[in-house]
DSSP file (Angstrom, degrees, kcal/mol; ACC not computed):
  #  RESIDUE AA STRUCTURE BP1 BP2  ACC     N-H-->O    O-->H-N    N-H-->O    O-->H-N    TCO  KAPPA ALPHA  PHI   PSI    X-CA   Y-CA   Z-CA
    1    1 A M              0   0    0      0, 0.0     2,-0.2     0, 0.0     0, 0.0   0.000 360.0 360.0 360.0 140.1   18.1   26.9   17.3
    2    2 A H    >>  -     0   0    0      1,-0.1     4,-1.8     0, 0.0     3,-0.5  -0.577 360.0-103.3 -98.4 162.1   20.9   24.5   16.6
    3    3 A G  H 3> S+     0   0    0      1,-0.2     4,-2.3     2,-0.2     5,-0.2   0.883 118.6  52.7 -52.0 -48.7   20.7   20.7   16.0
    4    4 A P  H 3> S+     0   0    0      0, 0.0     4,-2.4     0, 0.0    -1,-0.2   0.878 107.6  53.4 -58.6 -35.8   21.9   19.7   19.4
    5    5 A D  H <> S+     0   0    0     -3,-0.5     4,-2.1     2,-0.2    -2,-0.2   0.894 108.3  49.5 -65.8 -38.9   19.2   21.9   21.0
    6    6 A L  H  X S+     0   0    0     -4,-1.8     4,-2.5     2,-0.2    -1,-0.2   0.905 111.5  49.1 -64.6 -41.2   16.5   20.2   18.9
    7    7 A L  H  X S+     0   0    0     -4,-2.3     4,-2.8     2,-0.2     5,-0.3   0.893 108.4  53.2 -66.6 -39.4   17.7   16.8   19.9
    8    8 A I  H  X S+     0   0    0     -4,-2.4     4,-2.0     1,-0.2    -1,-0.2   0.927 111.3  47.2 -59.5 -44.6   17.8   17.8   23.6
    9    9 A D  H  X S+     0   0    0     -4,-2.1     4,-1.9     2,-0.2    -2,-0.2   0.928 112.5  49.3 -62.3 -45.1   14.2   18.9   23.3
   10   10 A A  H  X S+     0   0    0     -4,-2.5     4,-1.7     1,-0.2    -2,-0.2   0.929 112.4  46.1 -62.9 -47.0   13.2   15.7   21.5
   11   11 A F  H  X S+     0   0    0     -4,-2.8     4,-2.2     1,-0.2    -1,-0.2   0.843 110.1  55.8 -66.3 -31.8   14.8   13.4   24.0
   12   12 A G  H  X S+     0   0    0     -4,-2.0     4,-2.3    -5,-0.3    -1,-0.2   0.876 105.3  51.5 -65.2 -37.5   13.2   15.4   26.8
   13   13 A R  H  X S+     0   0    0     -4,-1.9     4,-2.1     2,-0.2    -2,-0.2   0.878 108.3  51.8 -66.3 -37.3    9.8   14.8   25.3
   14   14 A I  H  X S+     0   0    0     -4,-1.7     4,-2.6     2,-0.2    -2,-0.2   0.947 109.2  50.1 -62.8 -47.5   10.5   11.1   25.2
   15   15 A R  H  X S+     0   0    0     -4,-2.2     4,-2.4     1,-0.2    -2,-0.2   0.917 110.2  50.6 -56.1 -45.2   11.5   11.2   28.9
   16   16 A D  H  X S+     0   0    0     -4,-2.3     4,-2.3     1,-0.2    -1,-0.2   0.888 111.2  47.8 -62.4 -39.3    8.3   13.0   29.8
   17   17 A R  H  X S+     0   0    0     -4,-2.1     4,-2.1     2,-0.2    -1,-0.2   0.868 109.4  53.3 -70.9 -36.3    6.1   10.5   27.9
   18   18 A V  H  X S+     0   0    0     -4,-2.6     4,-2.5     2,-0.2     5,-0.4   0.948 110.6  48.1 -60.3 -47.5    7.9    7.6   29.6
   19   19 A N  H  X S+     0   0    0     -4,-2.4     4,-2.4     1,-0.2    -2,-0.2   0.945 113.6  45.8 -57.0 -50.7    7.2    9.2   33.0
   20   20 A A  H  < S+     0   0    0     -4,-2.3    -1,-0.2     1,-0.2    -2,-0.2   0.826 116.6  45.7 -64.5 -32.6    3.5    9.7   32.1
   21   21 A T  H  < S+     0   0    0     -4,-2.1    -1,-0.2    -5,-0.2    -2,-0.2   0.878 122.5  31.1 -79.3 -38.8    3.1    6.2   30.7
   22   22 A V  H >< S+     0   0    0     -4,-2.5     3,-2.0    -5,-0.2    -2,-0.2   0.804  86.4 112.4 -93.4 -33.1    4.8    4.2   33.4
   23   23 A D  T 3< S+     0   0    0     -4,-2.4    -4,-0.0    -5,-0.4    79,-0.0  -0.137  88.5   3.8 -53.7 128.1    4.2    6.1   36.6
   24   24 A G  T 3  S+     0   0    0      1,-0.3    -1,-0.3     0, 0.0     2,-0.1   0.434  90.8 139.7  83.3   0.5    2.0    4.4   39.1
   25   25 A L    <   -     0   0    0     -3,-2.0    -1,-0.3     1,-0.1   147,-0.1  -0.450  47.2-128.2 -78.7 152.1    1.5    1.2   37.2
   26   26 A T     >  -     0   0    0     -2,-0.1     4,-2.6    74,-0.1     5,-0.2  -0.466  30.1-102.6 -87.4 165.6    1.4   -2.2   38.9
   27   27 A P  H  > S+     0   0    0      0, 0.0     4,-1.7     0, 0.0    71,-0.3   0.895 124.5  52.0 -54.8 -40.5    3.6   -5.2   37.8
   28   28 A G  H  > S+     0   0    0      1,-0.2     4,-0.7     2,-0.2    -3,-0.0   0.890 110.2  47.4 -64.7 -39.2    0.5   -6.7   36.2
   29   29 A Q  H >4 S+     0   0    0      1,-0.2     3,-0.6     2,-0.2    12,-0.4   0.896 110.5  52.0 -68.5 -40.0   -0.2   -3.5   34.3
   30   30 A L  H 3< S+     0   0    0     -4,-2.6    12,-2.7     1,-0.2    11,-0.4   0.841 114.9  43.5 -63.1 -32.4    3.4   -3.2   33.2
   31   31 A A  H 3< S+     0   0    0     -4,-1.7    -1,-0.2    -5,-0.2    -2,-0.2   0.535  85.1 125.0 -90.6  -8.1    3.3   -6.8   31.9
   32   32 A Y    <<  -     0   0    0     -4,-0.7     9,-0.5    -3,-0.6     2,-0.4  -0.240  40.6-166.4 -59.4 136.6   -0.2   -6.6   30.2
   33   33 A R        -     0   0    0      7,-0.1     7,-0.1     1,-0.1    -2,-0.1  -0.994  22.6-140.7-126.6 129.9   -0.2   -7.6   26.6
   34   34 A V  S    S+     0   0    0     -2,-0.4    -1,-0.1     5,-0.4     6,-0.1   0.729  92.7   5.4 -66.8 -20.2   -3.2   -6.8   24.4
   35   35 A D  S >  S-     0   0    0      4,-0.1     3,-1.9    -3,-0.0    -1,-0.1  -0.943  94.6 -91.0-149.3 168.8   -2.8  -10.2   22.7
   36   36 A P  T 3  S+     0   0    0      0, 0.0    -2,-0.0     0, 0.0     0, 0.0   0.711 125.0  37.7 -59.3 -21.5   -0.5  -13.1   23.5
   37   37 A D  T 3  S+     0   0    0      2,-0.1     2,-0.1    56,-0.0    56,-0.1   0.341  92.6 111.0-110.5   6.5    2.2  -11.9   21.1
   38   38 A A  S <  S-     0   0    0     -3,-1.9     2,-0.3     1,-0.1    55,-0.0  -0.345  73.3-102.7 -78.2 161.3    2.0   -8.1   21.7
   39   39 A N        -     0   0    0     -2,-0.1    -5,-0.4     1,-0.0     2,-0.1  -0.631  32.8-134.6 -83.1 141.5    4.6   -6.1   23.5
   40   40 A S     >  -     0   0    0     -2,-0.3     4,-2.7    -7,-0.1     5,-0.2  -0.467  22.9-111.3 -87.6 164.5    4.1   -5.1   27.1
   41   41 A I  H  > S+     0   0    0     -9,-0.5     4,-2.6   -12,-0.4     5,-0.3   0.920 119.3  54.2 -59.0 -43.8    4.7   -1.6   28.5
   42   42 A A  H  > S+     0   0    0    -12,-2.7     4,-2.4     1,-0.2     5,-0.2   0.940 112.0  42.4 -57.9 -48.9    7.6   -3.0   30.5
   43   43 A W  H  > S+     0   0    0    -13,-0.4     4,-3.1    53,-0.2     5,-0.2   0.930 113.8  51.9 -65.8 -44.3    9.2   -4.5   27.4
   44   44 A L  H  X S+     0   0    0     -4,-2.7     4,-2.7     1,-0.2     5,-0.2   0.918 114.3  41.7 -59.4 -45.8    8.6   -1.4   25.2
   45   45 A V  H  X S+     0   0    0     -4,-2.6     4,-1.9     2,-0.2    -1,-0.2   0.898 115.8  49.3 -72.3 -39.5   10.1    1.1   27.7
   46   46 A W  H  X S+     0   0    0     -4,-2.4     4,-2.6    -5,-0.3    -2,-0.2   0.951 114.7  46.5 -59.9 -47.5   13.0   -1.2   28.6
   47   47 A H  H  X S+     0   0    0     -4,-3.1     4,-2.7     2,-0.2     5,-0.2   0.929 111.3  48.8 -62.4 -48.7   13.7   -1.7   24.8
   48   48 A L  H  X S+     0   0    0     -4,-2.7     4,-2.1    -5,-0.2    -1,-0.2   0.878 114.5  47.1 -63.4 -34.5   13.4    2.0   23.9
   49   49 A T  H  X S+     0   0    0     -4,-1.9     4,-3.0    -5,-0.2    -1,-0.2   0.899 110.6  51.4 -72.3 -39.5   15.8    2.9   26.7
   50   50 A R  H  X S+     0   0    0     -4,-2.6     4,-3.1     2,-0.2     5,-0.2   0.915 110.5  49.7 -61.5 -42.2   18.2    0.1   25.8
   51   51 A I  H  X S+     0   0    0     -4,-2.7     4,-2.8    33,-0.3     5,-0.3   0.941 113.3  45.8 -62.4 -46.8   18.3    1.4   22.2
   52   52 A Q  H  X S+     0   0    0     -4,-2.1     4,-2.5    -5,-0.2     5,-0.4   0.944 115.6  46.8 -60.4 -47.4   18.9    4.9   23.3
   53   53 A D  H  X S+     0   0    0     -4,-3.0     4,-2.1     1,-0.2    -2,-0.2   0.937 116.2  44.3 -59.4 -50.0   21.6    3.8   25.7
   54   54 A D  H  X S+     0   0    0     -4,-3.1     4,-1.9    -5,-0.2    -2,-0.2   0.932 117.8  42.2 -62.2 -49.8   23.3    1.5   23.2
   55   55 A H  H  X S+     0   0    0     -4,-2.8     4,-2.2    -5,-0.2     5,-0.2   0.894 115.9  47.0 -72.0 -40.2   23.2    4.0   20.3
   56   56 A V  H  X S+     0   0    0     -4,-2.5     4,-2.4    -5,-0.3     5,-0.2   0.927 111.9  51.3 -67.6 -42.7   24.2    7.1   22.2
   57   57 A A  H  X>S+     0   0    0     -4,-2.1     5,-2.0    -5,-0.4     4,-1.3   0.902 109.8  52.0 -58.6 -39.8   27.1    5.2   23.9
   58   58 A H  H  <5S+     0   0    0     -4,-1.9     3,-0.4     1,-0.2    -2,-0.2   0.958 114.2  39.3 -63.2 -51.1   28.3    4.1   20.5
   59   59 A V  H  <5S+     0   0    0     -4,-2.2    -1,-0.2     1,-0.2    -2,-0.2   0.801 119.0  48.4 -71.9 -25.9   28.4    7.5   18.9
   60   60 A A  H  <5S-     0   0    0     -4,-2.4    -1,-0.2    -5,-0.2    -2,-0.2   0.645 105.3-128.2 -85.0 -15.5   29.7    9.2   22.1
   61   61 A G  T  <5 +     0   0    0     -4,-1.3     2,-0.2    -3,-0.4    -3,-0.2   0.872  67.2 121.0  70.3  36.5   32.4    6.5   22.6
   62   62 A I      < -     0   0    0     -5,-2.0    -1,-0.3    -6,-0.2     2,-0.1  -0.771  68.9 -86.7-125.7 170.0   31.4    5.9   26.2
   63   63 A D        -     0   0    0     -2,-0.2     2,-0.2     1,-0.1    -1,-0.1  -0.438  49.2-103.5 -73.3 151.0   30.2    2.9   28.2
   64   64 A Q     >  -     0   0    0      1,-0.1     4,-2.0    -2,-0.1     3,-0.3  -0.483  16.8-131.4 -73.0 146.0   26.5    2.1   28.3
   65   65 A V  H  > S+     0   0    0      1,-0.2     4,-1.5     2,-0.2     6,-0.5   0.866 105.1  64.9 -60.9 -37.9   24.5    3.1   31.4
   66   66 A W  H  4 S+     0   0    0      1,-0.2     6,-2.0     2,-0.2     7,-0.3   0.868 116.3  24.1 -55.0 -42.2   23.1   -0.5   31.4
   67   67 A T  H  4 S+     0   0    0     -3,-0.3    -1,-0.2     4,-0.1    -2,-0.2   0.656 118.9  56.8-102.9 -18.6   26.4   -2.1   32.1
   68   68 A S  H  < S+     0   0    0     -4,-2.0    -2,-0.2     4,-0.0    -3,-0.2   0.627 113.2  36.8 -89.8 -12.7   28.4    0.7   33.8
   69   69 A G  S  < S-     0   0    0     -4,-1.5     3,-0.3    -5,-0.2     4,-0.3  -0.388 105.4 -80.6-119.3-160.4   25.8    1.2   36.5
   70   70 A P  S  > S+     0   0    0      0, 0.0     4,-2.7     0, 0.0     5,-0.2   0.451  95.4  99.7 -84.7   0.8   23.6   -1.1   38.6
   71   71 A W  H  > S+     0   0    0     -6,-0.5     4,-2.5     1,-0.2     5,-0.3   0.883  77.3  48.8 -66.6 -46.8   20.9   -1.4   35.9
   72   72 A S  H  >>S+     0   0    0     -6,-2.0     4,-2.0    -3,-0.3     5,-0.5   0.931 117.6  43.2 -58.4 -45.2   21.6   -4.8   34.4
   73   73 A D  H  45S+     0   0    0     -4,-0.3    -2,-0.2    -7,-0.3    -1,-0.2   0.911 112.9  51.9 -66.6 -42.5   21.9   -6.4   37.8
   74   74 A R  H  <5S+     0   0    0     -4,-2.7    -2,-0.2     1,-0.2    -1,-0.2   0.879 112.2  45.6 -64.5 -37.5   18.8   -4.6   39.2
   75   75 A F  H  <5S-     0   0    0     -4,-2.5    -1,-0.2    -5,-0.2    -2,-0.2   0.880  87.1-162.3 -73.1 -37.0   16.6   -5.7   36.3
   76   76 A G  T  <5 +     0   0    0     -4,-2.0    -3,-0.1    -5,-0.3    -4,-0.1   0.850  21.2 172.8  60.3  36.9   17.9   -9.3   36.5
   77   77 A L      < -     0   0    0     -5,-0.5     2,-0.7     1,-0.1    -1,-0.2  -0.440  42.2-119.7 -79.3 152.8   16.7  -10.1   33.0
   78   78 A P  S    S+     0   0    0      0, 0.0    -1,-0.1     0, 0.0    18,-0.0  -0.093  81.3  97.5 -85.2  39.5   17.6  -13.5   31.4
   79   79 A F  S    S-     0   0    0     -2,-0.7    -2,-0.1     4,-0.1    -3,-0.0  -0.852  83.2 -94.6-122.0 157.3   19.4  -11.8   28.4
   80   80 A P    >   -     0   0    0      0, 0.0     3,-2.1     0, 0.0    -1,-0.0  -0.370  43.2-108.8 -64.1 154.1   23.1  -11.1   27.7
   81   81 A D  T 3  S+     0   0    0      1,-0.3   -15,-0.0     3,-0.0   -14,-0.0   0.767 117.6  58.9 -57.7 -26.7   24.1   -7.6   28.7
   82   82 A H  T 3  S+     0   0    0    -16,-0.0    -1,-0.3   -15,-0.0     2,-0.1   0.581  79.5 115.9 -81.3  -7.1   24.4   -6.5   25.1
   83   83 A A    <   +     0   0    0     -3,-2.1    -4,-0.1     1,-0.1     0, 0.0  -0.353  34.2 173.6 -64.7 138.1   20.7   -7.4   24.4
   84   84 A T        -     0   0    0      2,-0.2   -33,-0.3    -2,-0.1   -34,-0.2   0.408  57.6 -99.4-120.3  -5.0   18.6   -4.4   23.4
   85   85 A G  S >  S+     0   0    0      1,-0.4     3,-2.1   -35,-0.1     2,-0.2   0.210  75.4 141.7 101.6 -14.6   15.4   -6.2   22.5
   86   86 A F  T 3  S+     0   0    0      1,-0.3    -1,-0.4   -39,-0.1    -2,-0.2  -0.456  78.2   8.6 -63.1 125.4   16.0   -6.1   18.8
   87   87 A G  T 3  S+     0   0    0     -2,-0.2    -1,-0.3     1,-0.2    -2,-0.0   0.562  91.6 161.1  81.6   9.0   14.8   -9.4   17.3
   88   88 A H    <   -     0   0    0     -3,-2.1    -1,-0.2     1,-0.1     2,-0.1  -0.322  31.8-133.6 -65.7 145.7   13.2  -10.5   20.6
   89   89 A S     >  -     0   0    0      1,-0.1     4,-2.3    -2,-0.0     5,-0.2  -0.348  30.4 -98.1 -86.7 172.6   10.6  -13.3   20.5
   90   90 A S  H  > S+     0   0    0      1,-0.2     4,-2.2     2,-0.2     5,-0.1   0.873 127.2  53.7 -58.8 -38.1    7.2  -13.3   22.2
   91   91 A E  H  > S+     0   0    0      2,-0.2     4,-1.1     1,-0.2    -1,-0.2   0.877 106.6  51.4 -66.2 -37.6    8.8  -15.4   24.9
   92   92 A D  H  > S+     0   0    0      2,-0.2     4,-0.5     1,-0.2     3,-0.4   0.916 108.4  51.6 -64.2 -42.8   11.6  -12.8   25.4
   93   93 A V  H >< S+     0   0    0     -4,-2.3     3,-1.5     1,-0.2    -2,-0.2   0.928 108.1  52.0 -58.6 -45.0    9.0  -10.1   25.7
   94   94 A A  H 3< S+     0   0    0     -4,-2.2    -1,-0.2     1,-0.3    -2,-0.2   0.761  99.7  65.3 -63.3 -24.8    7.2  -12.1   28.4
   95   95 A A  H 3< S+     0   0    0     -4,-1.1     2,-1.5    -3,-0.4    -1,-0.3   0.644  76.9  92.4 -74.8 -13.9   10.5  -12.5   30.3
   96   96 A V    <<  +     0   0    0     -3,-1.5     2,-0.5    -4,-0.5   -53,-0.2  -0.664  55.8 166.2 -84.9  93.1   10.6   -8.7   31.0
   97   97 A K        -     0   0    0     -2,-1.5     2,-0.5   -22,-0.2   -69,-0.1  -0.941  15.1-170.1-112.5 126.3    8.9   -8.6   34.3
   98   98 A I        -     0   0    0     -2,-0.5   -68,-0.2   -71,-0.3   -67,-0.1  -0.971  14.0-170.1-122.4 123.6    9.2   -5.5   36.4
   99   99 A D  S    S+     0   0    0     -2,-0.5    -1,-0.1     1,-0.2   -71,-0.1   0.708  79.1  34.7 -83.2 -21.5    8.0   -5.3   40.0
  100  100 A D    >>  -     0   0    0    -74,-0.1     3,-1.8     1,-0.1     4,-0.8  -0.979  64.6-148.0-140.4 122.3    8.3   -1.5   40.4
  101  101 A P  H 3> S+     0   0    0      0, 0.0     4,-2.4     0, 0.0     3,-0.2   0.791  97.7  70.4 -59.2 -25.5    7.7    1.1   37.7
  102  102 A E  H 3> S+     0   0    0      1,-0.2     4,-2.9     2,-0.2     5,-0.2   0.771  89.8  61.6 -64.3 -24.1   10.4    3.3   39.3
  103  103 A L  H <> S+     0   0    0     -3,-1.8     4,-2.3     2,-0.2    -1,-0.2   0.947 108.1  41.8 -64.9 -47.9   13.0    0.8   38.0
  104  104 A L  H  X S+     0   0    0     -4,-0.8     4,-2.4    -3,-0.2    -2,-0.2   0.931 117.7  47.0 -62.9 -45.5   12.0    1.5   34.4
  105  105 A I  H  X S+     0   0    0     -4,-2.4     4,-2.9     2,-0.2    -2,-0.2   0.913 111.5  51.9 -64.0 -42.3   11.8    5.2   35.1
  106  106 A G  H  X S+     0   0    0     -4,-2.9     4,-2.6     2,-0.2    -1,-0.2   0.924 111.2  45.9 -61.3 -45.9   15.1    5.3   36.9
  107  107 A Y  H  X S+     0   0    0     -4,-2.3     4,-2.3     1,-0.2    -1,-0.2   0.918 113.9  49.3 -64.3 -41.8   17.0    3.5   34.1
  108  108 A H  H  X S+     0   0    0     -4,-2.4     4,-2.9    -5,-0.2    -2,-0.2   0.932 111.9  48.4 -63.6 -43.3   15.4    5.8   31.6
  109  109 A H  H  X S+     0   0    0     -4,-2.9     4,-2.6     2,-0.2    -2,-0.2   0.910 110.7  50.7 -63.5 -41.8   16.3    8.9   33.6
  110  110 A A  H  X S+     0   0    0     -4,-2.6     4,-1.7     2,-0.2    -1,-0.2   0.914 113.6  45.5 -61.9 -41.9   19.9    7.7   34.0
  111  111 A T  H  X S+     0   0    0     -4,-2.3     4,-2.6     1,-0.2    -2,-0.2   0.902 111.4  52.9 -66.5 -41.5   20.2    7.1   30.3
  112  112 A H  H  X S+     0   0    0     -4,-2.9     4,-3.3     1,-0.2     5,-0.3   0.906 105.8  53.8 -61.3 -42.0   18.5   10.5   29.5
  113  113 A E  H  X S+     0   0    0     -4,-2.6     4,-2.4     1,-0.2    -1,-0.2   0.924 111.4  45.0 -59.1 -44.8   21.0   12.3   31.8
  114  114 A V  H  X S+     0   0    0     -4,-1.7     4,-2.3     2,-0.2    -1,-0.2   0.925 114.2  50.0 -64.6 -43.7   23.9   10.8   29.8
  115  115 A T  H  X S+     0   0    0     -4,-2.6     4,-2.6     1,-0.2    -2,-0.2   0.944 112.7  45.5 -59.3 -50.0   22.2   11.5   26.5
  116  116 A E  H  X S+     0   0    0     -4,-3.3     4,-2.2     1,-0.2    -1,-0.2   0.901 111.5  52.4 -64.0 -41.0   21.6   15.1   27.4
  117  117 A G  H  X S+     0   0    0     -4,-2.4     4,-0.6    -5,-0.3    -1,-0.2   0.910 111.7  46.7 -60.6 -41.6   25.1   15.6   28.8
  118  118 A F  H >< S+     0   0    0     -4,-2.3     3,-1.3     1,-0.2     4,-0.4   0.930 111.2  51.2 -64.4 -46.0   26.5   14.3   25.5
  119  119 A L  H >< S+     0   0    0     -4,-2.6     3,-1.4     1,-0.3    -2,-0.2   0.849 102.1  60.7 -62.7 -34.5   24.2   16.4   23.4
  120  120 A R  H 3< S+     0   0    0     -4,-2.2    -1,-0.3     1,-0.3    -2,-0.2   0.718 102.0  54.3 -66.1 -19.4   25.2   19.6   25.3
  121  121 A E  T << S+     0   0    0     -3,-1.3    -1,-0.3    -4,-0.6    -2,-0.2   0.549  96.0  90.9 -88.5  -8.2   28.8   19.0   24.2
  122  122 A L    <   -     0   0    0     -3,-1.4     2,-0.3    -4,-0.4    -3,-0.0  -0.396  53.5-164.5 -89.5 162.6   27.9   18.8   20.5
  123  123 A D     >  -     0   0    0     -2,-0.1     4,-1.5  -119,-0.1     3,-0.3  -0.865  41.7 -96.0-132.2 172.5   27.7   21.4   17.7
  124  124 A D  H  > S+     0   0    0     -2,-0.3     4,-0.6     1,-0.2    18,-0.1   0.858 122.4  55.5 -58.7 -36.6   26.1   21.3   14.3
  125  125 A E  H >4 S+     0   0    0      1,-0.2     3,-1.2     2,-0.2    -1,-0.2   0.912 104.5  52.5 -63.7 -42.5   29.4   20.4   12.7
  126  126 A T  H >4 S+     0   0    0      1,-0.3     3,-1.9    -3,-0.3    15,-0.3   0.841  99.4  63.7 -63.6 -33.2   29.9   17.3   14.9
  127  127 A L  H 3< S+     0   0    0     -4,-1.5    15,-3.2     1,-0.3    16,-0.4   0.742  97.5  58.9 -62.8 -21.2   26.4   16.1   14.0
  128  128 A G  T << S+     0   0    0     -3,-1.2    -1,-0.3    -4,-0.6    -2,-0.2   0.486  78.9 115.9 -85.5  -3.4   27.7   15.8   10.4
  129  129 A R  S <  S-     0   0    0     -3,-1.9    12,-2.5    -4,-0.2     2,-0.3  -0.469  73.0-116.2 -69.7 135.0   30.5   13.3   11.4
  130  130 A V  E     +A  140   0A   0     10,-0.3    10,-0.3    -2,-0.2     3,-0.1  -0.555  38.1 169.8 -72.8 129.8   30.1    9.8    9.9
  131  131 A V  E     +     0   0A   0      8,-3.2     2,-0.3    -2,-0.3     9,-0.2   0.466  67.8  34.6-118.0  -8.6   29.5    7.2   12.5
  132  132 A D  E >   +A  139   0A   0      7,-1.5     7,-2.8     1,-0.1     3,-0.5  -0.837  50.6 178.7-153.3 109.7   28.6    4.2   10.4
  133  133 A E  T 3   +     0   0    0     -2,-0.3    -1,-0.1     5,-0.2     7,-0.0   0.338  64.3  93.5 -93.4   6.7   30.0    3.5    7.0
  134  134 A R  T 3  S+     0   0    0      5,-0.1     2,-0.3     3,-0.0    -1,-0.2   0.591  81.1  64.8 -74.5  -8.4   28.1    0.2    6.5
  135  135 A Y  S <  S-     0   0    0     -3,-0.5     4,-0.1     4,-0.0    -3,-0.0  -0.731  89.7-103.7-114.2 161.5   25.3    2.1    4.6
  136  136 A D  S    S+     0   0    0     -2,-0.3    -3,-0.1     1,-0.2    -2,-0.0  -0.935 116.9  29.1-125.7 106.5   25.2    4.1    1.4
  137  137 A P  S    S-     0   0    0      0, 0.0    -1,-0.2     0, 0.0    -3,-0.0   0.498 113.2-114.3 -77.4 160.1   25.2    6.9    2.1
  138  138 A P        -     0   0    0      0, 0.0     2,-0.4     0, 0.0    -5,-0.2  -0.243  32.9-107.8 -58.5 150.7   27.2    6.6    5.3
  139  139 A V  E     -A  132   0A   0     -7,-2.8    -8,-3.2    -4,-0.1    -7,-1.5  -0.695  30.5-150.0 -88.6 128.1   25.2    7.4    8.5
  140  140 A T  E  >  -A  130   0A   0     -2,-0.4     4,-2.6   -10,-0.3   -10,-0.3  -0.484  28.6-107.9 -89.1 166.0   26.1   10.6   10.3
  141  141 A M  H  > S+     0   0    0    -12,-2.5     4,-2.5   -15,-0.3     5,-0.2   0.910 120.5  52.0 -58.7 -43.1   25.8   11.2   14.0
  142  142 A G  H  > S+     0   0    0    -15,-3.2     4,-2.3     1,-0.2    -1,-0.2   0.916 110.1  47.5 -61.2 -43.8   22.9   13.5   13.5
  143  143 A V  H  > S+     0   0    0    -16,-0.4     4,-2.2     2,-0.2    -1,-0.2   0.912 111.9  50.7 -64.3 -42.4   21.0   10.9   11.4
  144  144 A R  H  X S+     0   0    0     -4,-2.6     4,-1.9     1,-0.2    -2,-0.2   0.920 111.8  47.2 -61.9 -43.6   21.7    8.2   13.9
  145  145 A L  H  X S+     0   0    0     -4,-2.5     4,-2.3     2,-0.2    -1,-0.2   0.883 111.1  50.5 -67.8 -38.6   20.4   10.3   16.8
  146  146 A V  H  X S+     0   0    0     -4,-2.3     4,-2.6     2,-0.2    -1,-0.2   0.873 108.0  54.9 -65.1 -35.9   17.3   11.3   14.8
  147  147 A S  H  X S+     0   0    0     -4,-2.2     4,-2.5     2,-0.2    -2,-0.2   0.906 107.5  49.2 -61.7 -41.9   16.8    7.6   14.1
  148  148 A V  H  X S+     0   0    0     -4,-1.9     4,-3.0     2,-0.2     5,-0.2   0.920 110.2  51.0 -63.7 -44.0   16.9    6.9   17.9
  149  149 A V  H  X S+     0   0    0     -4,-2.3     4,-2.8     1,-0.2     5,-0.2   0.936 111.4  48.1 -58.3 -46.5   14.4    9.7   18.5
  150  150 A G  H  X S+     0   0    0     -4,-2.6     4,-2.1     2,-0.2    -2,-0.2   0.924 113.6  46.2 -61.2 -45.6   12.0    8.2   15.9
  151  151 A D  H  X S+     0   0    0     -4,-2.5     4,-2.3     2,-0.2    -2,-0.2   0.926 114.2  48.2 -62.8 -45.9   12.3    4.7   17.3
  152  152 A N  H  X S+     0   0    0     -4,-3.0     4,-2.9     1,-0.2     5,-0.3   0.905 110.5  50.6 -63.9 -42.2   11.8    5.9   20.9
  153  153 A L  H  X S+     0   0    0     -4,-2.8     4,-1.9    -5,-0.2    -1,-0.2   0.904 110.4  50.6 -62.9 -40.2    8.8    8.0   20.0
  154  154 A Q  H  X S+     0   0    0     -4,-2.1     4,-1.9    -5,-0.2    -2,-0.2   0.942 114.5  42.9 -61.4 -47.4    7.2    5.1   18.2
  155  155 A H  H  X S+     0   0    0     -4,-2.3     4,-2.4     2,-0.2    -2,-0.2   0.874 112.8  50.0 -72.5 -37.2    7.7    2.8   21.1
  156  156 A V  H  X S+     0   0    0     -4,-2.9     4,-2.3     2,-0.2    -1,-0.2   0.861 110.4  52.9 -69.7 -31.4    6.7    5.2   23.8
  157  157 A G  H  X S+     0   0    0     -4,-1.9     4,-2.0    -5,-0.3    -2,-0.2   0.898 108.7  49.4 -65.1 -39.9    3.5    5.9   21.8
  158  158 A Q  H  X S+     0   0    0     -4,-1.9     4,-2.2     2,-0.2    -2,-0.2   0.915 111.2  49.2 -63.5 -42.5    2.9    2.1   21.7
  159  159 A A  H  X S+     0   0    0     -4,-2.4     4,-2.3     1,-0.2    -2,-0.2   0.905 110.1  50.8 -64.1 -41.3    3.3    1.9   25.4
  160  160 A A  H  X S+     0   0    0     -4,-2.3     4,-2.3     1,-0.2    -1,-0.2   0.873 107.8  54.1 -64.0 -36.5    1.0    4.9   26.0
  161  161 A Y  H  X S+     0   0    0     -4,-2.0     4,-2.4     2,-0.2    -2,-0.2   0.933 107.4  49.6 -61.2 -46.3   -1.6    3.1   23.7
  162  162 A V  H  X S+     0   0    0     -4,-2.2     4,-2.5     1,-0.2    -2,-0.2   0.909 109.6  51.7 -61.1 -41.2   -1.4    0.0   25.9
  163  163 A R  H  X S+     0   0    0     -4,-2.3     4,-2.3     1,-0.2    -1,-0.2   0.908 108.7  51.6 -61.7 -39.4   -1.9    2.2   29.0
  164  164 A G  H  X S+     0   0    0     -4,-2.3     4,-2.6     2,-0.2    -2,-0.2   0.894 108.1  51.1 -62.5 -39.8   -5.0    3.7   27.3
  165  165 A V  H  X S+     0   0    0     -4,-2.4     4,-2.2     2,-0.2     6,-0.2   0.934 109.3  51.3 -61.4 -45.3   -6.3    0.2   26.7
  166  166 A L  H  <>S+     0   0    0     -4,-2.5     5,-3.1     1,-0.2     6,-1.2   0.908 110.9  48.5 -56.9 -43.2   -5.8   -0.7   30.3
  167  167 A T  H ><5S+     0   0    0     -4,-2.3     3,-1.2     4,-0.2    -2,-0.2   0.931 111.1  48.9 -64.3 -46.7   -7.7    2.5   31.3
  168  168 A R  H 3<5S+     0   0    0     -4,-2.6    -1,-0.2     1,-0.3    -2,-0.2   0.834 111.7  50.2 -63.6 -32.6  -10.6    1.8   29.0
  169  169 A L  T 3<5S-     0   0    0     -4,-2.2    -1,-0.3    -5,-0.2    -2,-0.2   0.522 116.2-116.4 -81.9  -5.0  -10.8   -1.8   30.3
  170  170 A G  T < 5S+     0   0    0     -3,-1.2    -3,-0.2    -4,-0.4    -2,-0.1   0.712  86.3 115.3  77.4  20.7  -10.8   -0.5   33.8
  171  171 A I      <       0   0    0     -5,-3.1    -4,-0.2    -6,-0.2    -5,-0.1   0.630 360.0 360.0 -95.6 -17.1   -7.5   -2.2   34.6
  172  172 A A              0   0    0     -6,-1.2    -5,-0.2    -9,-0.1    -1,-0.1   0.358 360.0 360.0-121.1 360.0   -5.6    1.0   35.2
């Protein structure tokens, strides 16, 4: 198995966990926070998708799904289009209100399609190309993509945990 194939599998697992975590939730469940400063499922899934969209677009040299399609307008969030959630405050997290879980799932699926299409064009050699020289050692495309997988898995796990809390409390 080659590196791009492993990445396709990893991003596919993230997509599957997003589906399982978000599907069927109400706006209140998507916005639920286990304490006043915790992240909601809505914010976690929006953020992990924004990170994937932003980082994959950067290494692929393409436009982000968020701004090249209807997603930024459909979400109607009070942030600049370049916002990914990095550095967001508790108030910013609370501002991510989603009326329909299909909106989150749709944006994630659209981003996943672009990600998978890009990965299918890669080979192991291309994964070794340096994409960010601000670090020592410089960051390769493969390292950047693995970083996105790690970040996404962490956040989708957090969202699944919140859904589990909702279930145990009888709210889901």
